[in-house]
MDAnalysis code that builds the backbone (N, CA, C; Angstrom):
import MDAnalysis as mda
import numpy as np

u = mda.Universe.empty(243, n_residues=81, atom_resindex=np.repeat(np.arange(81), 3), trajectory=True)
u.add_TopologyAttr("name", ["N", "CA", "C"] * 81)
u.add_TopologyAttr("resid", np.arange(1, 82))
u.add_TopologyAttr("resname", ["MET", "THR", "VAL", "LEU", "VAL", "ILE", "GLY", "MET", "LEU", "THR", "GLU", "ILE", "THR", "ALA", "PRO", "ASP", "GLU", "HIS", "GLU", "ARG", "GLY", "GLN", "GLY", "ILE", "ALA", "TYR", "VAL", "THR", "PRO", "THR", "HIS", "VAL", "LEU", "ARG", "GLU", "THR", "TRP", "PRO", "GLU", "LEU", "ALA", "GLU", "ARG", "GLU", "VAL", "CYS", "PRO", "TYR", "ARG", "GLY", "LEU", "GLU", "PRO", "PHE", "THR", "ALA", "GLU", "HIS", "ALA", "GLN", "TRP", "PHE", "GLU", "GLY", "ARG", "GLN", "ASP", "ALA", "VAL", "GLU", "GLN", "VAL", "LEU", "ALA", "ASN", "LEU", "ALA", "ARG", "GLN", "HIS", "GLY"])
u.atoms.positions = np.array([
    [4.311, -2.318, -18.245],
    [3.691, -1.867, -19.476],
    [2.220, -1.510, -19.270],
    [1.534, -2.245, -18.401],
    [0.111, -1.982, -18.192],
    [-0.122, -0.961, -17.094],
    [0.865, -0.698, -16.272],
    [0.756, 0.188, -15.121],
    [-0.297, -0.330, -14.141],
    [-0.493, -1.627, -14.116],
    [-1.445, -2.244, -13.201],
    [-0.694, -3.102, -12.200],
    [-1.328, -3.377, -11.092],
    [-0.752, -4.260, -10.084],
    [-0.714, -5.670, -10.642],
    [0.412, -6.355, -10.455],
    [0.518, -7.721, -10.961],
    [0.521, -8.750, -9.849],
    [0.524, -8.303, -8.599],
    [0.497, -9.240, -7.484],
    [0.596, -8.518, -6.160],
    [0.492, -9.281, -5.087],
    [0.588, -8.730, -3.736],
    [1.695, -9.474, -3.001],
    [2.620, -8.725, -2.449],
    [3.697, -9.326, -1.677],
    [3.101, -10.038, -0.470],
    [3.413, -11.317, -0.339],
    [2.852, -12.131, 0.727],
    [3.838, -12.334, 1.860],
    [5.099, -12.579, 1.516],
    [6.094, -12.852, 2.550],
    [7.489, -12.599, 1.999],
    [8.372, -12.109, 2.867],
    [9.795, -11.993, 2.559],
    [10.503, -12.901, 3.547],
    [11.296, -13.808, 3.030],
    [11.947, -14.768, 3.923],
    [13.178, -14.156, 4.579],
    [13.447, -14.586, 5.782],
    [14.665, -14.186, 6.484],
    [15.734, -15.233, 6.193],
    [16.984, -14.813, 6.034],
    [18.036, -15.802, 5.774],
    [18.243, -16.711, 6.984],
    [18.657, -17.948, 6.707],
    [18.934, -18.876, 7.801],
    [20.354, -18.652, 8.332],
    [20.795, -19.539, 9.223],
    [22.106, -19.377, 9.858],
    [23.263, -19.494, 8.868],
    [22.997, -20.013, 7.681],
    [24.029, -20.136, 6.652],
    [23.870, -19.066, 5.565],
    [23.067, -18.055, 5.874],
    [22.791, -16.953, 4.952],
    [22.073, -17.401, 3.671],
    [21.415, -18.557, 3.720],
    [20.618, -19.005, 2.586],
    [19.236, -18.364, 2.667],
    [18.659, -18.137, 1.529],
    [17.312, -17.590, 1.496],
    [17.264, -16.080, 1.399],
    [18.393, -15.443, 1.152],
    [18.407, -13.991, 1.011],
    [17.748, -13.582, -0.299],
    [17.002, -12.542, -0.251],
    [16.394, -12.005, -1.457],
    [15.228, -12.815, -2.002],
    [14.623, -13.653, -1.167],
    [13.474, -14.428, -1.627],
    [12.190, -13.792, -1.095],
    [11.244, -13.596, -1.997],
    [9.942, -13.065, -1.610],
    [8.870, -13.892, -2.307],
    [7.730, -13.992, -1.675],
    [6.604, -14.726, -2.242],
    [5.505, -13.728, -2.562],
    [4.937, -13.871, -3.751],
    [3.914, -12.950, -4.226],
    [2.693, -13.755, -4.664],
    [1.511, -13.228, -4.330],
    [0.260, -13.823, -4.796],
    [-0.144, -13.086, -6.072],
    [-0.271, -13.792, -7.205],
    [-0.634, -13.117, -8.459],
    [-2.056, -12.562, -8.425],
    [-2.288, -11.531, -9.237],
    [-3.594, -10.871, -9.223],
    [-4.738, -11.792, -9.611],
    [-4.510, -12.734, -10.523],
    [-5.640, -13.601, -10.907],
    [-6.094, -14.444, -9.715],
    [-5.181, -14.803, -8.824],
    [-5.565, -15.545, -7.613],
    [-6.292, -14.612, -6.643],
    [-5.785, -13.384, -6.509],
    [-6.448, -12.408, -5.630],
    [-7.877, -12.138, -6.100],
    [-8.064, -12.005, -7.408],
    [-9.407, -11.723, -7.946],
    [-10.352, -12.904, -7.792],
    [-9.826, -14.118, -7.849],
    [-10.667, -15.288, -7.607],
    [-11.177, -15.290, -6.173],
    [-10.323, -14.844, -5.257],
    [-10.691, -14.828, -3.847],
    [-11.520, -13.599, -3.489],
    [-11.233, -12.490, -4.165],
    [-11.901, -11.225, -3.856],
    [-12.315, -10.563, -5.174],
    [-13.477, -10.923, -5.712],
    [-13.903, -10.435, -7.032],
    [-14.022, -8.915, -7.143],
    [-14.153, -8.215, -6.038],
    [-14.266, -6.751, -6.093],
    [-12.974, -6.087, -6.560],
    [-11.885, -6.847, -6.635],
    [-10.606, -6.299, -7.096],
    [-10.572, -6.253, -8.621],
    [-11.423, -5.463, -9.183],
    [-11.507, -5.358, -10.635],
    [-10.472, -4.348, -11.142],
    [-10.063, -4.511, -12.388],
    [-9.153, -3.550, -13.012],
    [-9.886, -2.239, -13.231],
    [-9.179, -1.150, -12.992],
    [-9.754, 0.177, -13.208],
    [-8.745, 1.025, -13.953],
    [-9.234, 1.969, -14.676],
    [-8.363, 2.872, -15.423],
    [-7.972, 4.093, -14.598],
    [-8.273, 4.086, -13.309],
    [-7.978, 5.227, -12.443],
    [-6.597, 5.047, -11.837],
    [-5.784, 6.075, -11.899],
    [-4.445, 6.034, -11.307],
    [-4.403, 6.993, -10.122],
    [-4.129, 6.487, -8.902],
    [-4.118, 7.361, -7.729],
    [-2.856, 8.202, -7.608],
    [-1.863, 7.945, -8.418],
    [-0.591, 8.668, -8.312],
    [-0.650, 9.933, -9.150],
    [-0.477, 11.053, -8.484],
    [-0.646, 12.335, -9.143],
    [0.682, 13.019, -9.453],
    [1.775, 12.317, -9.241],
    [3.063, 12.949, -9.489],
    [3.250, 14.120, -8.554],
    [3.518, 15.289, -9.101],
    [3.711, 16.487, -8.286],
    [2.452, 17.330, -8.186],
    [1.344, 16.840, -8.729],
    [0.079, 17.570, -8.639],
    [-0.461, 17.482, -7.221],
    [-1.085, 18.556, -6.712],
    [-1.610, 18.525, -5.334],
    [-2.829, 17.617, -5.199],
    [-2.999, 17.080, -4.010],
    [-4.191, 16.309, -3.678],
    [-5.217, 17.266, -3.090],
    [-6.479, 17.053, -3.430],
    [-7.558, 17.875, -2.893],
    [-8.613, 16.954, -2.296],
    [-9.695, 17.538, -1.823],
    [-10.765, 16.755, -1.195],
    [-11.335, 15.707, -2.158],
    [-11.329, 15.986, -3.454],
    [-11.861, 15.006, -4.408],
    [-11.002, 13.742, -4.480],
    [-9.781, 13.788, -3.959],
    [-8.882, 12.629, -3.965],
    [-8.862, 11.914, -2.619],
    [-9.766, 12.268, -1.726],
    [-9.783, 11.702, -0.368],
    [-9.937, 10.188, -0.355],
    [-10.546, 9.620, -1.386],
    [-10.750, 8.164, -1.423],
    [-9.427, 7.405, -1.416],
    [-8.326, 8.046, -1.811],
    [-7.033, 7.369, -1.857],
    [-6.304, 7.392, -0.528],
    [-6.790, 8.171, 0.435],
    [-6.132, 8.260, 1.730],
    [-6.807, 7.327, 2.719],
    [-6.348, 6.105, 2.772],
    [-6.908, 5.083, 3.650],
    [-5.822, 4.570, 4.584],
    [-6.210, 4.213, 5.803],
    [-5.279, 3.551, 6.702],
    [-4.282, 4.460, 7.379],
    [-4.514, 5.751, 7.380],
    [-3.576, 6.680, 8.000],
    [-4.152, 7.345, 9.241],
    [-5.278, 6.849, 9.711],
    [-5.955, 7.495, 10.825],
    [-5.084, 7.540, 12.076],
    [-4.374, 6.462, 12.398],
    [-3.502, 6.456, 13.577],
    [-2.413, 7.511, 13.450],
    [-1.812, 7.621, 12.278],
    [-0.755, 8.612, 12.061],
    [-1.310, 10.028, 12.185],
    [-2.494, 10.259, 11.636],
    [-3.115, 11.583, 11.725],
    [-3.401, 11.937, 13.177],
    [-3.939, 10.988, 13.930],
    [-4.233, 11.248, 15.347],
    [-2.963, 11.539, 16.140],
    [-1.889, 10.838, 15.833],
    [-0.621, 11.080, 16.538],
    [-0.075, 12.472, 16.216],
    [-0.133, 12.872, 14.965],
    [0.335, 14.210, 14.579],
    [-0.510, 15.274, 15.262],
    [-1.821, 15.111, 15.261],
    [-2.701, 16.091, 15.893],
    [-2.461, 16.178, 17.409],
    [-2.236, 15.030, 18.046],
    [-1.950, 15.023, 19.485],
    [-0.640, 15.734, 19.770],
    [0.382, 15.505, 18.963],
    [1.666, 16.185, 19.144],
    [1.535, 17.675, 18.932],
    [0.781, 18.074, 17.940],
    [0.569, 19.500, 17.683],
    [-0.194, 20.158, 18.836],
    [-1.181, 19.459, 19.372],
    [-1.951, 20.002, 20.497],
    [-1.057, 20.200, 21.713],
    [-0.161, 19.238, 21.966],
    [0.770, 19.370, 23.097],
    [1.717, 20.542, 22.914],
    [2.233, 20.713, 21.721],
    [3.173, 21.795, 21.445],
    [2.484, 23.143, 21.513],
    [1.250, 23.181, 21.060],
    [0.516, 24.442, 21.014],
    [0.055, 24.859, 22.406],
    [-0.214, 23.876, 23.241],
    [-0.728, 24.158, 24.583],
    [0.374, 24.534, 25.500],
])
């Protein structure tokens, strides 16, 4: 209803030898995350643009993909050369 994050997935358990523990996940609620990391404030900004294109003004949402970008560029350089 709020379209906000309500927690962070912490762990997904693996089933034991008797197949117990299937479908169990542990989540840290946002109020605990904010107590630990106050910079995690609620914002009215939604990074999901649906089918709208991303442009340079949306670059702040592209984090953590540097390794993938470097791998794609290296593959393209090999194919082009």
